[in-house]
C-alpha positions in Angstrom: 251.7 7.8 11.2 254.7 6.2 13.3 257.0 6.1 10.5 260.0 5.2 12.8 258.2 1.5 13.1 258.8 0.7 10.0 262.2 0.8 9.3 263.2 0.9 5.8 260.1 -0.7 4.2 259.6 0.5 0.9 257.4 3.5 0.2 254.7 1.5 -2.0 254.3 -1.0 1.0 254.7 1.6 3.2 252.1 3.4 2.3 249.4 0.8 1.9 250.4 -0.2 5.8 249.7 3.3 6.9 246.4 3.2 5.2 245.4 -0.2 6.3 246.2 1.4 9.9 244.2 4.8 9.2 241.0 2.4 8.6 238.2 3.1 10.7 238.3 -0.6 12.8 241.8 0.0 13.9 241.5 3.8 15.1 240.8 2.9 19.0 244.0 0.5 19.2 246.5 3.1 19.2 248.7 4.8 16.2 251.8 2.1 16.8 249.2 -1.5 17.6 247.1 -0.4 14.6 250.6 -0.1 12.5 251.6 -3.8 14.0 248.4 -5.1 12.8 248.2 -3.4 9.8 251.6 -4.3 8.6 251.0 -8.0 9.7 247.9 -8.5 7.5 249.8 -6.9 4.9 252.4 -8.7 4.6 250.6 -12.0 5.6 248.6 -11.2 2.2 251.2 -10.0 0.0 254.7 -11.9 1.1 253.8 -15.1 2.2 251.7 -18.3 1.1 248.5 -17.2 3.2 246.3 -17.1 0.7 247.3 -20.1 -0.9 247.1 -22.3 1.8 243.4 -20.9 2.7 242.4 -22.1 -0.9 244.5 -25.3 -0.1 241.7 -26.1 2.5 243.8 -24.6 5.5 241.7 -22.9 8.3 242.9 -19.0 8.9 244.1 -20.4 11.9 246.5 -22.9 10.6 247.3 -20.9 7.9 248.5 -17.9 10.0 250.4 -20.3 12.0 252.1 -21.7 9.0 253.1 -18.1 7.6 254.4 -16.2 11.1 257.6 -16.8 10.2 257.7 -15.8 6.8 255.9 -12.5 8.3 258.8 -11.5 11.3 261.1 -12.5 8.2 259.8 -9.5 6.2 259.8 -7.2 9.3 263.3 -8.0 9.8 264.3 -7.5 6.2 262.9 -4.2 6.4 264.7 -3.4 9.7 261.1 -2.7 11.2 261.2 -1.8 15.0 258.9 -4.7 16.0 258.1 -8.4 15.4 254.4 -10.0 15.3 254.3 -12.8 18.2 251.9 -15.8 18.2 249.1 -14.1 20.0 249.3 -11.2 17.8 249.3 -13.0 14.4 245.9 -14.5 15.6 244.1 -11.2 15.7 242.7 -8.7 13.2 240.7 -9.3 10.1 242.2 -9.5 6.2 243.2 -6.3 5.0 244.8 -7.5 1.7 247.3 -5.8 -0.4 248.9 -6.0 -3.9 249.3 -9.5 -5.1 252.4 -11.1 -4.7 
């Protein structure tokens, strides 16, 4: 996998992201793109208030909008080699990870 993209992501989180990136529905987009989408989804569910916002009645797009900065903050904290754009944030499906 494209380990260099994930910077200093902790081992457990890295393994979860890599497993999600290897999923059959992401194989067709290339390794780097799969890592990026998997990381965004993983962080969204494990490190942001995304699921809480959905539970409160926000629609998916609104919840994603409100959590984009938290996703990019986590990527920065882990020294990842990429950030997620607003357009990329609206792509992909749920790939939940461990609870927060």
